[in-house]
N, C-alpha and C positions, 0 to 999 in steps of 0.2 A: 504494500500500500504506500503510495506516494504521499509525501507531506508537502504542504504548501507553506511557503514563507512569504510574508509581506514585509517589504522594506521600503523606506522612504527614498525619494530621489537623492536626497543628500547622502544617505548611507550607500546608495548605489554608486555615486560618484567617488566616495571614499574607497570602496572596494575596488573599483576600476583603477584608481590612481595607485593603490598599493600593488596591484598585479603588474601594472606597467613599470613601477619602480624596480620590481624584482627582475624583470626581463630587460636585457640590454639589446637594443637594436642599433647597429652602427649606421650613422648617416653618411650619405654619399660625399658631402663636403669634407668630412673628416678623412674618409678613405682617399679622396683625391689629393688632399693636402699631403698625406703621408706618401702616396704614390709619386707625386711630383718631387718630393724630397728625395726619395729613393732613386728616381730616374736621373736627377741632377748630380747626385753624389756617389752613386754606386754602380758597378757593372757586375753582371752575373758571370760566374765561372764554375767549372767543375775541376777538382783536383784529384789526381790519383792518390789513393790511400789504401789502407789495409783494414779489413773487417776484423771482428773479434777472433775469428779463426785463422787469421793470417792470410786470407785470400784477397786479391786485388779488388778494389771497388772504386767507384766514382763518388766523390763527396761534393755536395752542393755547397758552394761558398760564394762570397761576394768580395769585390775589391773596392775599397774606399778610394775615391778619385780626388785629386787636387783640383784647385780652381782652373788649372790648365788642362784638366781631364787626363792627367797622368796618374798611373797607379801609385797609391801611397801604402796601403796595408791590406792584406787579405784577412777577412773575418769569417769565422764560422757562423752558422745561423744563430746559435745561442748568444754569441757576442753581438751580432746585429740586433737581436731582440733587446739585449741590455742597453745598447746605445739608443735605440728608438724609445725604449721605456723611459730613459733619462730625458731625452729631448722632448717627448710629448707627454710628460707625466701629469700635466694639468688638463689634458684633453678628456680623459675619462677618470672620474674621481675614484671609483672602486678599483683597487689594485688587481684583483683577480680578473675582473671584466676587461681592464685595460690590456693585460697580458694576453688574454684570449683573443681580443680584437687585433692586437699587433701581430700575433702569430698568424692569424688568418690573412691579414694584409700582406705580410711577408710571403706566405705560401702562394697566394693568388698573384702577387707581383712577380715572383720568381717564375711562375708558370704562365705568365702573360694572360691571366684570366680577368684582370681589371680593365674594363672598357671605359670610354669617356663618360659614362653615366655614373661611375663610382660604385657600382653594385658588386658586392663580394659573392663568391660562389656559395657561401653560407652566411645568411643574414640574421640568424638568431643565435647569439652566443651565450 
């Protein structure tokens, strides 16, 4: 047997706002801001490396570029995440949400999945 709950419009708005606060939906302007920063300051590359068993593998890395577009430093993805987290730490207040968001932006940027509309391949983090 179903139960019926009667709530006021004010209570309905409170419930909706609480639900929306818990879910994080990245906006296209934030995605495009980070994408443009990555495009201007980094180049994608793959380095030869060894896996845990000693077999050769390709490791996805990026190269930080100078103002003259010359290679400065090679960064692994964890290092790139830390750098972006420091640079854009005020963009998303929740630390966990910000890191998930930045990881998704890095992944989509590296795989060329971010188009001009700024939509990520996963938009609910």
